[in-house]
C-alpha positions as CSV (number, residue, x, y, z in Angstrom):
1,X,271.1,7.4,157.2
2,X,269.3,5.1,154.3
3,X,270.6,5.7,151.1
4,X,267.5,6.4,149.7
5,X,266.6,9.1,152.4
6,X,270.1,10.7,151.6
7,X,269.2,11.1,148.1
8,X,265.9,12.7,149.2
9,X,267.9,15.1,151.4
10,X,270.8,15.9,148.4
11,X,267.4,16.7,145.1
12,X,265.1,18.3,147.9
13,X,268.0,21.0,148.5
14,X,268.7,21.8,144.8
15,X,266.0,24.4,144.6
16,X,267.5,27.0,146.9
17,X,270.6,27.1,144.8
18,X,268.9,29.4,142.1
19,X,271.9,29.3,139.9
20,X,271.4,26.0,138.8
21,X,269.2,26.0,135.8
22,X,268.7,22.1,135.2
23,X,269.4,19.0,137.1
24,X,270.0,16.0,135.3
25,X,270.1,11.9,137.3
26,X,272.7,9.7,135.5
27,X,273.8,6.1,135.2
28,X,276.9,5.6,136.1
29,X,279.9,8.5,137.3
30,X,279.1,10.8,138.5
31,X,275.6,10.4,139.2
32,X,274.5,13.9,138.9
33,X,274.7,16.8,136.0
34,X,274.0,20.6,137.3
35,X,273.7,22.9,134.9
36,X,275.4,26.3,136.3
37,X,275.1,29.9,135.2
38,X,276.9,32.5,137.2
39,X,278.0,36.0,136.6
40,X,281.6,35.4,136.3
41,X,283.8,32.8,137.5
42,X,284.5,34.1,140.4
43,X,281.0,34.0,140.8
44,X,281.2,30.3,140.3
45,X,284.0,29.9,142.5
46,X,281.9,31.8,145.5
47,X,278.7,29.3,144.3
48,X,281.3,26.4,144.2
49,X,282.9,26.8,147.8
50,X,280.1,28.7,149.8
51,X,277.0,26.0,148.4
52,X,278.0,23.4,146.1
53,X,280.0,22.0,148.3
54,X,277.7,22.6,151.2
55,X,274.7,20.4,149.5
56,X,273.8,17.0,152.2
57,X,275.4,14.2,151.5
58,X,278.3,15.4,148.7
59,X,281.3,13.3,148.8
60,X,283.1,14.9,145.8
61,X,282.6,17.9,143.3
62,X,283.9,17.7,139.7
63,X,283.5,21.3,137.0
64,X,283.7,21.3,133.4
65,X,283.4,24.8,132.0
66,X,282.0,25.6,128.3
67,X,284.6,27.2,125.6
68,X,281.9,27.5,123.5
69,X,278.3,26.5,122.3
70,X,278.8,24.7,118.9
71,X,275.3,23.3,118.5
72,X,271.8,23.8,120.7
73,X,268.6,23.8,120.9
74,X,268.6,21.1,117.4
75,X,264.9,20.6,116.1
76,X,264.4,16.3,116.3
77,X,264.4,14.9,112.6
78,X,261.4,12.0,113.9
């Protein structure tokens, strides 16, 4: 399968995972960053094992959990 089709299949699968509240395509490594909200850590583990790892053409997953939000929705000084 061509790369463009694999990428498209991945992108089309994302809306089916309701816990994903934002998805971004990145320069460099990793290729995508998914912002996810779950009820608790066990729910995240189930999501990771059952849905995220089953997304089309996913070769590797890497997770980072937010410990604390320091600054959010800051108005731009333009």
